[in-house]
C-alpha positions in Angstrom: -158.0 57.0 -98.1 -159.1 57.1 -101.7 -159.0 60.4 -103.4 -162.5 60.2 -104.7 -164.9 60.8 -101.9 -167.8 59.3 -103.9 -166.0 55.9 -103.9 -165.5 55.9 -100.1 -167.5 53.6 -97.9 -169.2 55.9 -95.4 -171.1 54.8 -92.4 -172.7 56.3 -89.2 -172.2 54.3 -86.0 -174.4 55.4 -83.1 -173.8 54.4 -79.5 -176.9 55.2 -77.4 -176.6 52.6 -74.6 -175.4 54.5 -71.5 -175.5 58.0 -70.1 -174.5 59.7 -73.3 -175.1 59.4 -77.1 -172.1 59.2 -79.4 -172.4 59.4 -83.1 -169.3 58.6 -85.2 -169.0 59.2 -89.0 -166.7 56.6 -90.6 -164.9 56.8 -93.9 -163.4 53.5 -95.1 -163.6 52.3 -91.5 -161.8 55.2 -89.9 -163.6 57.7 -87.6 -163.5 61.2 -89.1 -166.2 63.0 -87.1 -167.6 62.5 -83.6 -170.7 64.1 -82.0 -171.6 63.7 -78.4 -174.8 64.5 -76.6 -175.3 64.0 -72.8 -178.6 63.3 -71.2 -178.0 66.0 -68.5 -177.8 68.8 -71.0 -180.8 71.1 -71.2 -180.5 73.0 -74.4 -184.0 73.6 -75.7 -183.2 76.4 -78.2 -185.1 75.8 -81.4 -188.0 73.9 -79.8 -191.5 75.1 -81.0 -194.4 75.4 -78.5 -198.0 76.3 -78.2 -198.0 78.8 -75.4 -200.5 80.8 -73.4 -199.9 84.4 -72.5 -199.8 84.8 -68.7 -199.1 88.5 -68.4 -198.5 91.5 -70.7 -196.2 94.3 -69.5 -196.8 97.4 -71.6 -194.1 99.4 -69.8 -191.5 96.9 -71.0 -193.2 96.0 -74.2 -192.8 92.4 -73.3 -195.0 89.5 -72.1 -194.6 86.3 -70.0 -195.8 83.1 -71.7 -196.5 79.7 -70.2 -195.0 77.0 -72.5 -195.0 74.2 -69.9 -191.6 74.8 -68.3 -190.9 75.5 -64.6 -190.2 79.1 -65.4 -192.4 81.3 -67.6 -190.7 82.3 -70.8 -190.8 85.9 -72.1 -191.2 87.6 -75.5 -190.4 91.1 -76.6 -192.6 93.1 -79.0 -189.9 93.0 -81.7 -190.1 89.2 -81.7 -193.9 89.1 -82.5 -195.5 89.0 -85.8 -199.3 89.5 -85.7 -201.1 88.4 -88.8 -203.6 91.3 -88.7 -201.6 94.3 -87.6 -198.1 93.3 -88.8 -198.1 91.4 -92.1 -195.0 89.2 -92.6 -194.2 91.0 -95.8 -193.3 94.2 -93.8 -190.4 92.5 -92.3 -187.0 92.7 -94.0 -184.8 89.7 -94.3 -181.0 89.7 -94.3 -179.9 87.8 -97.4 -176.5 87.4 -95.8 -177.7 85.6 -92.7 -175.9 82.4 -91.8 -176.6 79.8 -89.1 -173.3 78.4 -87.8 -174.5 75.3 -85.9 -176.4 72.3 -87.2 -178.8 72.3 -84.2 -179.1 76.0 -83.6 -182.4 77.8 -83.8 -182.8 80.4 -86.4 -183.6 83.4 -84.3 -185.1 86.7 -85.3 -181.8 88.4 -84.8 -180.1 86.0 -87.2 -182.6 86.1 -90.0 -184.6 89.2 -89.8 -183.7 92.9 -90.0 -183.1 94.3 -86.6 -185.4 97.3 -87.0 -189.2 96.5 -87.0 -191.6 98.6 -89.0 -192.0 102.2 -87.7 -195.8 101.9 -87.3 -195.7 98.6 -85.4 -198.5 98.4 -82.8 -197.7 98.2 -79.1 -197.6 94.7 -77.6 -200.9 95.2 -75.7 -202.6 95.6 -79.1 -201.1 92.4 -80.5 -201.5 89.9 -77.7 -203.5 89.7 -74.5 -203.6 87.6 -71.4 -205.0 84.1 -72.1 -204.1 84.2 -75.8 -202.6 81.1 -77.3 -199.6 81.7 -79.6 -197.1 79.7 -81.6 -193.6 80.4 -80.4 -190.0 79.1 -80.8 -187.3 79.3 -78.2 -184.7 81.8 -79.3 -182.5 81.4 -76.2 -182.6 78.7 -73.6 -183.2 79.5 -69.9 -180.1 80.9 -68.2 -180.0 80.8 -64.4 -183.0 82.7 -63.0 -183.9 84.0 -66.5 -186.6 82.2 -68.4 -186.4 81.2 -72.1 -186.6 84.0 -74.7 -189.3 83.4 -77.3 -190.0 84.5 -80.9 -193.0 84.0 -83.2 -190.6 84.3 -86.2 -190.5 80.5 -86.7 -187.6 79.2 -88.7 -186.5 75.6 -89.2 -182.8 74.9 -90.0 -181.6 72.1 -92.1 -178.2 71.1 -93.4 -178.3 73.3 -96.5 -181.4 75.4 -96.1 -183.3 77.3 -93.4 -187.0 77.5 -93.8 -188.5 80.9 -92.8 -192.2 80.5 -92.2 -193.1 84.2 -92.0 -191.5 85.7 -95.0 -191.3 85.0 -98.8 -187.7 85.7 -99.5 -184.7 83.8 -100.8 -181.3 84.7 -99.2 -177.8 83.3 -99.9 -175.0 83.0 -97.4 -172.4 85.7 -97.8 -169.7 83.0 -97.4 -170.6 81.7 -100.8 -168.6 84.3 -102.8 -168.8 82.9 -106.4 -171.5 84.9 -108.1 -172.2 82.1 -110.6 -172.8 79.7 -107.7 -175.0 82.2 -105.9 -177.1 82.7 -108.9 -177.4 78.9 -109.5 -178.5 78.3 -105.9 -181.0 81.2 -105.9 -182.6 80.0 -109.2 -182.9 76.4 -107.9 -184.6 77.5 -104.7 -186.9 80.0 -106.3 -188.0 77.4 -108.9 -188.9 74.9 -106.2 -190.5 77.3 -103.6 -194.2 77.6 -104.2 -195.7 77.8 -100.7 -195.0 81.4 -99.9 -192.2 80.6 -97.5 -188.7 82.0 -97.5 -185.4 80.2 -97.5 -181.9 81.0 -96.5 -179.3 79.0 -98.5 -176.5 78.0 -96.1 -172.8 77.8 -96.8 -172.9 74.0 -96.8 -175.1 74.2 -99.9 -172.2 75.4 -102.1 -171.8 72.8 -104.9 -174.8 70.7 -103.8 -177.0 69.2 -106.4 -180.5 70.3 -107.2 -181.8 66.9 -106.1 -180.4 67.2 -102.6 -181.7 70.8 -102.2 -185.2 69.6 -103.3 -185.0 66.7 -100.8 -184.2 69.0 -97.9 -186.8 71.6 -99.0 -189.4 68.8 -99.0 -188.3 67.7 -95.5 -188.5 71.2 -94.0 -191.9 72.0 -95.5 -193.3 68.6 -94.3 -191.9 69.4 -90.9 -193.6 72.8 -90.8 -196.9 71.3 -92.0 -196.7 68.7 -89.1 -196.1 71.5 -86.6 -199.1 73.5 -87.8 -201.3 70.4 -87.7 -200.2 69.7 -84.1 -200.9 73.3 -83.1 -204.5 73.0 -84.3 -205.2 69.9 -82.3 -203.2 70.5 -79.1 -204.1 72.4 -75.9 -201.6 75.0 -74.6 -199.1 74.8 -73.1 -197.5 72.1 -75.1 -194.3 71.3 -77.1 -195.1 70.9 -80.8 -191.6 70.3 -82.1 -188.4 69.4 -80.3 -185.1 70.3 -81.9 -183.7 67.1 -83.2 -181.4 64.9 -81.0 -177.9 64.3 -82.1 -179.0 61.0 -83.5 -181.8 62.4 -85.6 -179.7 65.3 -86.7 -177.1 62.8 -87.9 -179.7 60.8 -89.8 -181.0 64.0 -91.3 -177.7 65.7 -92.2 -175.3 62.8 -92.7 -177.3 59.8 -93.9 -179.0 61.9 -96.5 -175.9 63.5 -97.9 -172.7 61.9 -96.4 -173.2 58.3 -95.4 -174.5 55.1 -97.0 -175.8 53.4 -93.9 -176.3 53.8 -90.1 -175.8 51.2 -87.4 -177.4 51.7 -83.9 -176.9 49.8 -80.7 -180.0 50.8 -78.9 -183.3 49.1 -79.9 -185.4 52.1 -78.7 -183.3 54.6 -80.6 -183.3 52.3 -83.6 -187.1 52.4 -83.5 -187.3 56.2 -83.1 -184.9 56.6 -86.1 -187.2 54.3 -88.2 -190.2 56.3 -87.2 -188.4 59.5 -88.2 -187.3 58.1 -91.5 -190.7 56.6 -92.4 -192.2 60.0 -91.8 -189.7 62.2 -93.6 -187.3 60.1 -95.7 -189.0 56.7 -96.4 -186.7 55.8 -99.3 -183.7 55.5 -96.8 -185.4 52.9 -94.5 -183.2 50.1 -95.7 -180.0 52.0 -94.8 -180.7 51.7 -91.0 -179.7 48.6 -89.1 -179.7 47.4 -85.4 -176.3 46.3 -84.0 -176.7 42.7 -82.7 -173.1 42.0 -81.4 -172.2 41.3 -77.8 -169.2 43.5 -77.7 -169.8 47.3 -77.2 -170.4 48.8 -80.6 -167.5 51.3 -80.5 -165.2 48.5 -79.4 -166.4 46.4 -82.3 -165.5 49.2 -84.7 -162.2 49.9 -83.0 -163.2 53.5 -82.3 -162.3 53.9 -78.6 -158.5 54.0 -79.2 -158.9 56.7 -81.9 -161.0 58.8 -79.7 -158.5 58.5 -76.8 -155.7 59.4 -79.3 -157.6 62.5 -80.4 -157.5 63.9 -76.8 -153.7 63.7 -76.5 -151.3 66.5 -77.3 -148.7 64.2 -78.9 -149.7 62.1 -81.9 -147.2 59.6 -83.3 -146.8 59.1 -87.1 -146.1 55.7 -88.7 -142.7 56.8 -89.8 -141.6 57.5 -86.2 -142.1 61.2 -86.3 -144.8 63.0 -84.3 -147.0 66.1 -84.1 -147.8 68.2 -81.1 -151.2 69.9 -81.0 -151.6 72.8 -78.5 -154.9 74.6 -78.0 -155.0 78.2 -76.7 -157.8 80.8 -76.4 -156.6 82.6 -79.6 -155.4 79.8 -81.9 -154.3 76.2 -82.3 -150.6 75.6 -82.8 -149.4 72.3 -84.4 -145.7 71.4 -84.4 -144.1 68.7 -86.6 -141.1 66.7 -85.4 -138.9 63.9 -86.9 -138.9 62.1 -83.6 -137.4 58.6 -84.0 -137.4 58.7 -87.8 -133.8 59.1 -89.2 -134.4 58.4 -92.8 -132.4 56.3 -95.3 -130.7 58.6 -97.7 -130.4 62.3 -96.9 -131.8 64.8 -94.5 -134.1 66.7 -97.1 -135.8 63.4 -98.0 -136.3 62.5 -94.3 -137.9 66.0 -93.7 -140.1 65.8 -96.7 -141.4 62.3 -95.9 -142.1 63.3 -92.3 -143.9 66.5 -93.4 -146.0 64.7 -96.0 -147.1 62.0 -93.5 -147.8 64.8 -91.0 -150.1 66.5 -93.5 -152.5 63.6 -93.6 -152.5 63.2 -89.8 -153.0 66.9 -89.2 -156.0 67.1 -91.6 -157.4 64.0 -89.9 -156.9 65.3 -86.4 -158.3 68.7 -87.1 -161.5 67.3 -88.5 -161.9 64.6 -85.8 -161.1 67.1 -83.0 -163.4 69.8 -84.5 -160.7 72.4 -84.3 -161.6 75.8 -85.6 -160.5 79.4 -85.8 -156.9 80.3 -86.5 -154.5 77.3 -86.9 -150.7 77.6 -87.2 -148.7 74.6 -88.5 -144.9 74.6 -87.9 -143.5 72.1 -90.4 -139.9 70.9 -90.3 -137.9 73.4 -92.3 -137.4 72.5 -96.0 -134.7 74.1 -98.1 -136.0 73.2 -101.5 -138.9 75.2 -102.9 -140.2 72.0 -104.7 -140.5 70.2 -101.3 -142.4 73.2 -99.8 -144.8 73.1 -102.8 -145.4 69.4 -102.4 -146.3 69.8 -98.7 -148.5 72.8 -99.4 -150.4 71.1 -102.2 -150.8 68.0 -100.2 -152.3 70.0 -97.3 -154.8 71.8 -99.5 -155.8 68.5 -101.1 -156.2 66.9 -97.6 -158.5 69.7 -96.5 -160.6 69.4 -99.7 -162.3 66.5 -97.9 -163.4 68.7 -95.0 -166.9 69.9 -95.0 -166.0 72.9 -92.8 -164.8 76.0 -94.8 -161.0 76.3 -94.7 -158.5 78.8 -96.0 -154.9 77.7 -96.2 -152.1 80.2 -96.9 -148.7 79.2 -98.5 -145.8 78.2 -96.4 -144.1 81.4 -95.0 -140.4 82.1 -95.0 -140.4 80.9 -91.4 -141.7 77.5 -92.5 -145.2 78.2 -91.0 -148.6 77.6 -92.6 -151.4 79.9 -91.5 -154.9 78.7 -92.0 -158.4 79.2 -90.7 -161.2 76.7 -90.3 -164.8 77.6 -89.6 -166.0 76.8 -86.1 -169.1 74.5 -86.5 -169.4 72.7 -83.2 -167.5 72.7 -79.9 -164.1 71.0 -80.1 -163.8 67.4 -78.9 -161.3 68.5 -76.2 -163.6 71.1 -74.7 -166.5 68.7 -74.9 -164.9 65.7 -73.2 -162.2 67.2 -71.0 -161.9 69.8 -68.2 -158.9 71.8 -66.9 -156.5 69.7 -64.7 -157.3 70.4 -61.0 -153.6 69.8 -60.3 -152.1 72.4 -62.7 -155.3 74.4 -63.2 -155.1 73.9 -66.9 -151.5 75.1 -67.2 -150.4 71.7 -68.6 -147.1 71.7 -66.5 -146.1 71.3 -62.9 -143.1 72.8 -61.1 -140.0 70.5 -61.3 -139.1 68.6 -58.1 -135.9 70.5 -57.7 -137.7 73.8 -58.1 -140.2 72.8 -55.3 -137.2 71.9 -53.0 -135.6 75.3 -53.6 -139.0 77.0 -53.0 -139.3 75.1 -49.7 -135.8 76.3 -48.6 -136.7 79.9 -49.4 -140.1 79.6 -47.6 -138.5 78.2 -44.4 -135.9 81.0 -44.4 -138.7 83.5 -44.9 -140.7 82.2 -42.0 -137.8 81.4 -39.6 -138.2 84.6 -37.7 -141.8 83.7 -36.8 -141.2 80.0 -36.2 -140.4 79.0 -32.6 -139.6 75.6 -31.2 -136.6 73.4 -31.4 -137.6 71.6 -34.7 -139.1 72.4 -38.0 -141.4 69.9 -39.6 -141.8 69.7 -43.4 -144.8 67.8 -44.6 -144.3 67.2 -48.3 -145.3 64.8 -51.2 -143.5 61.5 -51.0 -141.5 62.3 -54.2 -140.2 65.5 -52.7 -139.4 63.7 -49.4 -137.3 61.2 -51.3 -135.4 64.0 -53.1 -134.8 66.0 -49.8 -133.5 62.9 -48.1 -131.4 62.0 -51.2 -130.0 64.1 -54.0 -131.2 67.4 -52.4 -130.2 66.6 -48.9 -127.7 69.5 -49.0 -130.8 71.8 -48.7 -131.8 70.3 -45.4 -128.2 70.5 -44.1 -128.0 74.1 -45.2 -131.3 74.9 -43.3 -130.2 73.1 -40.1 -126.8 74.9 -40.1 -128.4 78.3 -40.9 -131.2 78.1 -38.4 -129.5 75.8 -35.8 -132.6 73.7 -35.6 -133.4 70.2 -36.7 -135.5 69.7 -39.8 -137.8 66.7 -39.8 -139.4 65.5 -43.1 -142.8 63.7 -43.2 -144.0 62.2 -46.6 -147.7 62.8 -47.1 -149.4 60.5 -49.6 -152.5 62.8 -49.9 -150.4 65.9 -50.9 -150.3 67.3 -54.3 -146.7 67.3 -55.8 -146.4 71.1 -55.3 -148.0 71.1 -51.8 -146.0 71.4 -48.6 -146.5 72.5 -45.0 -144.0 74.0 -42.6 -144.8 73.4 -38.9 -142.9 74.4 -35.8 -142.3 71.7 -33.2 -141.5 72.6 -29.6 -139.4 69.8 -28.1 -139.1 69.7 -24.3 -135.9 68.5 -22.6 -135.8 66.9 -19.1 
């Protein structure tokens, strides 16, 4: 990859034909980010509705609202702003609020002070049965619980969050440079003239004024569109659906990260054009419909890279490899020389392997969406100059990552400790599930261990097993071992118990599964 990101050829490839939508961000033809959305998912957080109040519960200071779903949604008094009794200006806004997901709704808890004004009226004085109200889903339905609503409407973008009920500018606490905080606040204040508030998100750090202005225009146009729909729509009705992964990608990536987008579905292509014509008309020529016969991800050679990103072992071109292990607490990455033996000396071999591993590690972390604490175990290097080269290369590689990272120097143990902000669910957790064979352990008992366990189990049950024979039903591989290399176990059992042991291979058995059955043999 070229060092200068501005020179990279960046493209979005969207596969929408089939049961799921996959969006790949390519840099110089290589996939660096993948987003997946499945049609069976029902996450409606962030959607905006025109609802009708069904029932007010003064004792709970809550109300049920019909928004057109199977279950009635509910809203608490703290999530209601009434234009007459509770002016928006009375609400406090946290200037440190930060939305972590691209598609998450900006809820009242995230953007507004937790404590409402002391003199806030009771809910029965603010809304009544039959009233029509503009609400946003703060939390999707869970089980038997309906969706939770708020009237504190907020619309998230890539760099900004539009707050429709307050006039306040807030900056993410993760932007620590005071000069940059002041620059961003001045830019947003100079462009905000509609009485709305904005939260400047972490991703806005270093972003140009032009890009911030484009997003502010997009968000205010979106809010105007919602208000217009509210005036001309009968309740209950959905006024704004949180963007699909396709439209989010167009909004967030095409505007700021990519030069063009290619889509394989005509219907999705048309919906993207409609979206762009309405909100970003200058980008219409950047969208094209894929016309090839081959599946689009195959045509771009992406399937192999996606499959590779789900494996624990990733081979390097030099012959070395890295192992990526995910745990609940952290991600551990180990670098090994593998088949690479070098040409001159050991230190040079180690340095070359580590430097090649740096590029692959940065690539895999970004593609797999790995976040949290990450520990990298490089091959030990004796020279301080070699350690510095690897550390500097690692920092440079993560300079291309949009997620916030913090990389610490190589420790005395040869470990690099780093953190990477969690933005979306990891690719592994999105596309995989725990192995039903090993229950997610990642390993199985060895065949010899299973044979030894069978021996101990037969001895343990021998006092309760009658009959003249003992039947062992086992996996075919275990049967082969017991009749071959481990036949001494069967001989030992027969000599100890003075009974014949019969082995039956069972094709349907799990490798670790076995069954011990008594057989009563009659003699004439």
